[in-house]
Structure formats: structure tokens, C-alpha cells
N, C-alpha and C positions, 0 to 999 in steps of 0.2 A: 503492499499500500505506499502511493505516495504521501508524503507530509507536507504541507504548506503551511508557513507561518505567515497569517494573514496581518501581523503586523509589519510586515517588511516594507518598504518601500513607500507608497502612500498610505498602506493602511485601509484602504477604501473597500468599499462593496464591490467595487469594479473585480478585486481579487476573487471574492467570492464567486460571481457570475462566470467569470471567464474560465476560472479552473474547474467549475462544474462542467462546462460546454466542452472542455479539452478532457475531461476525464472521460465524458459520455462518448466524445468522438473516437479516443484512442483506446476505449475499453481497459481504461486503468482506475483502480479504485483509490480515493484519495481522502484523506484526512485533513481537515482545515481546523487549525487551532488559532486562538487570538483573533478571531474574525472580527475585523472592523476595529481593532483595539485602539488605534489610534483618532477614532472618532469622538465627538460629544458624547454621544450615547454609544457606547461601545456593543458590541453582538448584533446579532440579526433583527433588523427591523421588519415589518409585514411583507414590504415589497421584496426582500431579499427571501424570505421564506417561501412567497409565492412563486419567485423565478425558480428557486430549486426543485420545487415541487413541479414545477411547469415541465424543467427539464426532465426529472424523474419519470414523469408521465410519458414523455416522448421515446424515452429509451428502456422503459421499465426496470428503473433502479431501485434498489433498497436504499433506506437512508435510515440515519441514527441521530438524534439530537437537532433536527431542524424544527426549531420552534423560536418564537420570538424572545429576544435577549439571549440567545443561547450563543457562546463564543467558541465552540467548538462541535464539529459534526463531521459524519463521514458519509459518503457518497460511493456506492459500488454499483456501477451502470451494467444495465441488463445486456442481452445478446443482439438487439436489433433496433433500429431507429423507425418508430412507426409514425406515417404521416396520418391525415383523418381531421376530425373536426373536434376543436378544443375550446374552453370557455375558462378563462382564468380571470380571477377578482382579486384585486388588492383592496382590502377593506379600508384604506386611508387614501390620501392624495398622492401616495408613491408613485413613481414615475413608471407609466406604461410603456414609455419608450426604452427605458432602461430595460423592463422585461423583454419587450419585443428583442433587444440586443443580446439578451441571454439565451434565446431560443433560436433566434435566427442562424447561428451555426450548425445546430442540429438539424433543423427544417432545411438546410443546404443538402444534405445527405439522406434524407429520410427516404423509405421504400414507396411513398407516393405523396402528393400534395399537401400541405399542411393549411388548414384554414381555422383561423384563431380568432377570437373576440377577446380583448383584453379591456379590462376595466379599472380605472384609475384614476390619477391625475395625468394630464395630457401636457399641461403647459408649467411650468414652474423653474425657479432657479435650480442650477447644478445638474442640470439635465438638457440636454437638447431636444427642441421642440419637436413635436411630430412633423412639422413641416419641414424641419431640417432632414429630418430621416426620409422623407417621402421623396423630397426634391435633389438631396447632395448626397447621401450615402447609396441610396436603392440604386440609383443610375450607376454609380460604379459597381457594386456588387452584381449588377444585370451584366456588365462588361466583363465579368469574372466567369459568368455562366450560369448564374440564378435567376429567375424571374421572381419579381417580388412586387406585390399591388399592396398597399397601404391606403386606408381612408379613414379620416377623422369623422364618426358618425355623430358624438357629441363632445364639446369641449369639456374639459374638467381642470379645475384649479385649486389651488390651497386655499382653505384647510379641507374643503369637502371631498374633492375628488369626483368621482362618478363620472368622469369621461370615458368614452369609448372609442377604441381603436380596432379596425377591423383588418387583418392581416391574412394575406395568401400568400404562401411561397411555393413556386414548383421547383423541386430540386434540381441541381445540375444533372445535366445528362452523365457526364464523367466527372474528371477532376476539375476544381476551380481553376481557371487560368491566372498566371501571375499577371500583377498590375505593374505598367512602366509609366510614370508620370515624371518625366524631368526637365519639360519646356514649359515654362509658365505660359507663354501666349498673353494674348490681349484681351480684356474684357469688353465687349461691346454694348449689351443692354443687361439692365438688372431687373429681377422679377421679385415679387414679393406679395405676401396678406398679412393684412392688418386686422387681427380679429378681435372683436370685443364683445362680451354678452353681458346683456342688461343694461347699457352703458350708452345708448343712442342719445339721450338728453344731453351728455356731457360731451359728444362728439369724439369720444377717444380714438375709434379707428381711424378717422380722417386726420385728427392730430398728430397721431403716431405717423401715420403714412406721410404727411406732407412736409414735417420736418426731416425725415429720412430722404424724401427725395429731394428736397432743397440742397441738403448737405451732399448727395450722391451728384447732383447736377452741377454742382460748384466743383466738384471735384473732376468734371467733365464725362459723366455717365449719363446714359441715356437709362430711366428707371420708371417703371409700371408697377405699382403696389394696388392688388385688389382691396377694397374696404369691404370688411363683412360685419354685420351687427345681428349678433345671433342671439335667439332667444331661449334655445334649447337647454343650455347648460344649466344646473342645479344653482349655480350662483354667479354672483358678477364676478368678471376677470377679464384679462386681455392677455395679448400675445402678438408680437410683430415678429416676421421672419422675412428675410430675403436670400435670394441665391443667383447665381449666374454662372454661366460655362465660357471659358476662354477660346479663343481661337485655335488652341492645340488640345481640348477636350478636357482641360482640368475644371473643375468643379470646387466652387466656394460658396458658403453660407454664413449667414450671422442672424440672432435672433436674442429676444430679450421679452421676459414673461413680465407681466403688470405685478406690482406690490403695493402695499399700504405705504404712503407717503412718496410713491415713485410717480412722478408727473408724465403725461404722455410725451410731452416734449423732449424729457430726459430719455426716455425709451428709443425715441427716433433716433436723435443724436446717439446714444450709446450703440445701437445696431449698425448705424452709417460708419462710425469711427472703427469699430471693430472689423468690420469687413474691409474697409480701407487698409487698415493696418496688416491685414493678412495677406491682401493682393500686393500691397505695395513692397512686401518683402521679399518678393522673388520666389514663394512658395509656390508648390504646385498643388497643394490641398490646404483646407482651412485648419483651424486649430483644434476644431473637434474632430474631424475627419482623421487627423493625424494620427491619433491612437486609437479611433474605432477601426482602423483598417487592419491593424496588428495582427489580430486574431485571424482575420479571413486570409491575409497574407501567408500567415503560418500554415494554413491548411492546404495552401494552392500550390499547383504543379510549377515550378520554377522559382525564379527569383524576383521579387516585387523591388521597386525602386520609386522613392517618391521624396520629395522635399518639403520639409515643415517649417511655418512662420518661426517657430522657436521650438526649443527641447523643454517639454514640460514635465510635471511628476507624472504626470497620467501615463504620457508616453513612454519613460522610463520604466514605469511598473508594469505595463504590458509587456515590454521586450524582456523585463526580468523574468514575469510569468512564463512566456513562450517558452523560455530557457529551461524552466523546471520540468517542462516538457520535452525535452531535446532538440527545439528548435532554434537556430542561430541567427539572432537580429541584432542589428546595430544600428546606432546613428551618428555619423561623423559630419561636420560642420553642417549640420541640419538635414543631410541625406539620409534616409532610413532607408536598410537595406535588409532584406529578410528572404532568408532560404526556406522555400516553403518545402513540407513534408510530402507533397503530391497525394494526398487522401483521396480516396475514391469510394464508392459506396460497395464496391466489391470487397475492399480491405475490411469494412466493417462487418459485412454478412460473413466474412470468412473468420472474424474473430481475430482479425491481425492487423495493426498499422504496418505501414511502410517499413519503420525502421523503429526499434525498441526504444522508448522515451527515455532517454537519461539525463538528467539534470545537468545543465551546464552550469559551471562553476564560474 
């Protein structure tokens, strides 16, 4: 059984989610201790419990110690990855997109399409918005060989949650293809969505979008942001997300959720500035995709390369984690290089990964 210290690196829930996903895919039993040890509230929160159990359902795993506040648990994967229809409910405003990240790697190699309804929070701080997942990460993963459809059927915000995502994943026919993005190119047009629920009288969606558009226009970019005034969410809330593709096929995005005391104008400015910082850095991915791609590149066939805006704690953590499963990945002068395992569905069905996952020190 592979043992992973959850207090290493960022000490975050990312270690929990991605370690479980890799264990399921590589058929490796794992024990995680000190889970989220470095967080203000250590141990598993409801969203982490739901994510672990979702992965267990997909691969028929046996688990022990998976409960709220637990700092130690084991995950023993089953013999196959089963597609089908699932319904996962986070009983708080915990991030539905982070749960989606946890199950996506498994769905890429399932025996048939995965259709999932995920309920919880869809827009909050410290997690990319559903629109970023939909318009930035998803198209990149589709280039690697998997088909993904994501729909926000009901927005959900802190503290109530109760948002709903519909996720459909058609597994890769063979291995995931490595991804090479080393030429930034030029951004010609920016798109976006300004979502506000039960805030039409305060013109929140328009105010967020207008300020963001002004800042991007001043930077010489054409920008079209759709205003959406929603009435289906169970509470008031807001989110602004923008995205763009460069002339060389690089994708960038930025987003910001509403919060108490945070003005619409501040949200618009933050999103524009974040986007421009990443694009002007000479990177080929944005700061969020920089660490999100690591796990998928680790599973792909061949060597993936891309340039990040800056080296972050989340990026270092994910590179360290895949090293615990025998995958070599480094970042040098902001270029990430990952030598993928070349995992294919037949390896999972045969009960053997391409190579024995030996931790890299």
C-alpha cells in the first residue's frame, strides 16, 4: 500500500482528490494520513468525502476512514472503471468543479460514458468556476482525446450551495495524447459570462461585465461578455468568467465569484487584470490550467510541454504527487515537462499499469 503524507507541499485537498484518482487508475491501494493537515480546518470536509466516495463508486473501491474531519483513510480500488449514470450531492456549498476534477481522470478511462449530476457550490473563491472548466480546461482535454460536455443547470453560491452541474464524459478511445503548447500566439477576441442571481435591480451582471470590458478594451482586446440575470438559484450570488484562444491554440481564462463587501466593479477589474497578467507573461496556459493539466499529462502517451505564468504551490504539489506514483514531471524556467505513463483502458482491464508506480524522490 502506497502511503502519502497529506501535510506535504500545499497540504491541501488537491492531494486527497488526485491521489485517490491515481490510485484508482493505476490499481494501487493508498493510505493518506495528515489529510489537509495544513488547512485552517484539518481533515476531510463534506466535499472531499463526496469526491472520494464518487471515485470509489466508479471503480468499486473499498474505503476505510472516509468521513468528515477524518485525517487518515485508505482507498483500495476495485478491478474496473464502470461508466453509467451517477448522482453526487455535496451537502454544503463545497465545490462541484473540484469534485468534477476528481472524477474526470477516471471517466476518461471508463468502460462506457459517464453521466453525472453534481450538486453543491458552483461559484466560489479558491475553486475555478464552472465556466472556466467548460470553456478552458474541457477544450484542452478534448484535444487529448476525451469528449466532455458540461452544463450549469442551476447556479449555486456560498453558503447554501444547491447548484447543479450536468457532466457527460465519453472516454478516450485509446490513450490520452500528450499536449504540447510552447508558442503563446496572440489573443484576438475575449468571450465571457457575467452571471448574477436575484440581483437584477442592482445591475450586478452589467456592472461586472462593463468594467471588465473597459479594461480589456483599453488593453487593445475585443471583448464580448454575455449578461445573465438568473432567478433559479436558491440565493443571491454572482460570478464573472472570461476566456480566449490565441492564434496558436492556447487557451486562457480568469474568473471571480461575488462575496459580501466585494463590489461588482472590483470583480470586473480583478478578472481583467488576472487575465492580462497571465497573457502578458508569455505563458501558454493560465494560472489555473497550469496545475490542472498535470494529472492528465501524467496519464497521457508521450511528453507534454507547456509554459506557465509562474510556478505556484499548487503546481509544485501536483508535480510532487505524480512523482509518488512513478511519473516524472518538472518545471524549469516556467516550462512544465511531464513524461506520461501512456495509460490505456486495456491496462486497467488487465489489472496492470504500464509501469510499476515507484515513488520518485
